[in-house]
N, C-alpha and C positions, 0 to 999 in steps of 0.2 A: 185229480186235476192239479197240475203244477202251477206255480206262480206265472210262468210264461203263458200257459193256457188260459189263466184267468184274465191276463191283460189282453190276450187275443180275442176275447169275447166282445170287446168294445162296449162294455157296460160301464157307463160313467159312474155308477154307484161304487164299483170296485175301485176305480181311480180315486174317487172321493174318499173312500175308506183309507186307502194307503196314504193319500195326502193328509188325511186327518191324523194318522199316526205320526207323520212328519211334523205336522202342526203341533201336536202334543209335545213332541221332543223339543221343538224350538221354543214353545211357550215356557216349558220348564227351565231350559237352559238360559234363555234370555231374560226370563223373569227373575231368576236368581242373580244373574249378572248385573241387572239394572237395579236390584235392591240396594246395592252398595254405591249408588251414584250420590256423591256428596255435593254436587253443584246444582242439581235441579230436584228440589223436594217433590214437586208434582210428578216427576218422572217415576218416583218410587210408587206412587199410587197406580200408575199404569203397569208397573212391574207386578204389583199385587194382582191387578186384573189379569195379567198374563198367567200368573200362577193359579188363579181361580179357573181360568180357561183350561189349563192343563188338567185339572181334576174333572171338569165337566166333560172334556173330550175323552178322558180316560174311561169314564163310565158310559159314554155314548158309544164309543167304538169297540169296547171290550165288555159286552153285556154280561159275561159270566161274573164279573166283579160285583154286580148287583146281588148275586146269590151268595157270594162268599164273604163280602164285606158287610159289617154291621152298619147299615144306614137306616135313616128314618123312612117311614112309609110315604111321607110327603115327598122326600127327595126321590125315592124310587118311582113314584107316580109321575113326577116332573120329567125324569129321564126317559120313562117309557113313552111319554107323549112325543118324544123326538124320534119317531120310528120311520116316518115317511121321508122320501127324498126332499120334498119341499120344506118340511120342518127342519131337517138337517141343514138345508141350504140357508134357511132363515137364521138358525142358531149360529152357524159359522159366519154369516154376514154380520150379525150383531157383534160377535167377538172381533171380527176384522175391523169394523167401523171404530170400535173402541181403541184398537191399536193404531189405526190411521190417525185418530184424533191426537194421539201422543206426539205426533209431529209438530203440532201447535206449541207444545211445551218445549221440546228440544228434539233435534234429529238424533236418533239413537239406533241401536241394533234391533229395537222392537219393530222396525220397518220390515225386517225379514219375516217376522211372525205375521205381520199384517198381510204381506204379499202371499204367503202360503195359505193363510186362512181365507183370503179372497179367492185363490185358485180352488180351494176345497169347496167353498160355497158355490162357485161356478160349476164345478163338476156335478155336485148334487142337484143344482138347478137344471143343468142340461139333462141329467137322468130323468128328472121329473117332467121336463118339457117333451122329451122323446118318448115318454110313457114307459120307461124301463123300470121294472120292479126292483126294489132294493135287494141286492144279492150280497150277502156277507162273504168275505174272502175265507176260503177254507184254511188258508195258512194262519189266519188270525182267530180260528175257533170254529169256522164253518157255519153254514146255514143251520145245521142241526142244533148247535148250541144256542144260536140266536132265536130260533123258533121255540125252543124249550122255555126260554126266559120271557120273551115278548108275547 
């Protein structure tokens, strides 16, 4: 199944997974970029939250990493709990809210991460509301890898 065929299935969990990858890239890039903000010390804290979000999303969306990276059993158990569409929506919503709160400190590029995290949470929530089962993108490792780990 090609990427085009995956998007044609209209399964919101696949949309959420791809938006999650985009969120991960944005959180990493914007987290590093805002670490060097000299004018707003509190913005640096939100940049650190963005970097932490990057690592959380990395392990959520690429479950193979739980097998190959040396992580604690507690961390593995916490990440494995985020397996349903509703739990993923809640996780992304919390990360989005943290980035939206950064606007109170200063308007920065972290807004882009907040917007994409919000869209990701919405896609996973829609998948849950529509009763669509989580389907991992075959391009990102496929359902076989995800089933083996989870």
